[in-house]
N, C-alpha and C positions, 0 to 999 in steps of 0.2 A: 402210536407208540414212538415213532421216530421223532415227533415234535417234543415229546416229553424227555427223551434222551438228550436231544439238543439243548433243551432248557436246563437240564441237570448238569450237562457238561459246561455250559456257559456260567452257571452258578459256581461250579467247582473252580473254574479258571478265575473268576472274579474273587472268590474266597482266597485262593492261593496268592493272587496278586496283592490283595490287602494284607495278608499275613506276612508275605515277604517284605512289603513296604514297611510295615510296623517293626519288623525285626531288624531291618537294615538301615533305617533312617537314624541319624544322630539324635539321640534324646537330649532334651534341654538340660536335664540333670547330669547326664554323662558329659556333655560338652562344656558345662560351666567350669570356669577356671577357679581354683581355690585362692585367688587373689584379685585385687582390684588394681589395674594399671593406671598410673597418673603420669602425664607428661608436663613438665614444668619448664618455663623459659627463664633464663637468667636475666634479671632486670637491666643489667649493663655489662659490658665486657669486664672480666676479672682482671685485676692487677695483682702484683706481688703482696700487697698489704691487705687483700680481701680474704675473708673467710666466708664460706657458704654454709648456710644453715637451713634445714627444712623444718618448718613449724607445722605441727599436726594438731588440729583441734578435735577433741573427742567428745562425743555425747556420752550417754549412759552405756556402760559395759556390764556384762554379767560377771558374777563372782568367778574368779580364776581365769578370766579372759585376758589375753595379752595381744598387742598389736605388733607384728613383726614387719620391719621395713627393710627392703633390699633394693638394689638397683635392678634394672631389667636383665643385666648380665649375671645377677646372683650375688653380687658383693653385699654383705650385710652392712647396713647403716645403723641398726639398733633395734631394740625391743622395748616397747613401752608397756610397763606392768603396773597399772595403778593399784594402790593398796590402801585399805582402810576407808573406802568410799561407802557412803550410805547407799542402799539399794535405790536405783533410779536417779542418783545424782550424776551430773556431768563430770567426766573425768578431767577436763581442763585442757590446756594447751602445752605441748611438749616440743622442745627444740632438739634436733639431732644434727651434729656436725656432718658435713658432706666433704669428702676428700676431693681435691681439684680434679683428679684423674677420673672421677665418676661423671664429670660434666663434659659432654662431647658436643661440639658445634653450638655452644650456647644453650644447650638443653640438658635436662636431667630427667631420665625416665625411671620411675620407681614402682615398686609393687608393694601393696599393703595386704596383709592377711591377718585374720583373727585366729589365734591359737587357743584352743580350748580342749578340755578332756574329750578324747574321741577323734581328734583331727583338726584340720585347718579349713577355713572357708574365707570367702571374700567378705569384707565388711559392708554393712548397709550404709546408706547415706545418713542415717540417724546415729550410727556409731562413729563414723569418721565424717565430721561436719565440714572440715576444710583442710587444705594442704597448700602451703605457700613456700616459696623459695626466697630467702632473703640473703643479702650480703651485708657483712659487718666488718669493721676493722679488726685485724688479728690482734689478740691480746699481747 
């Protein structure tokens, strides 16, 4: 009888350990950020006549979806809201101006998120196909 009790006690301890681990570990769905972070390097030092622009190439987006772009510190850069696209068609490439104060140490860190009914989430590689930082002369 003592061997049986010891076996039951060991099983109970093991079960409690597994249960606690399952409850306390960070879940991948809970730990996922609702944005995709992208770090961009300025191609050359900025001068007074330069304007920085972020170009974002989009694949197919669902109806009503928008791409929100902010800096890592939360400064809004813009929202891309394609309209009138056929289902499954690529949304194209969009340019958003970047204020010089958003660029620190020759780098720009941005966050991209897909806004849709029911909340926001990080875009997939098929939705945001590419992000580049370009410099152009100021108009």
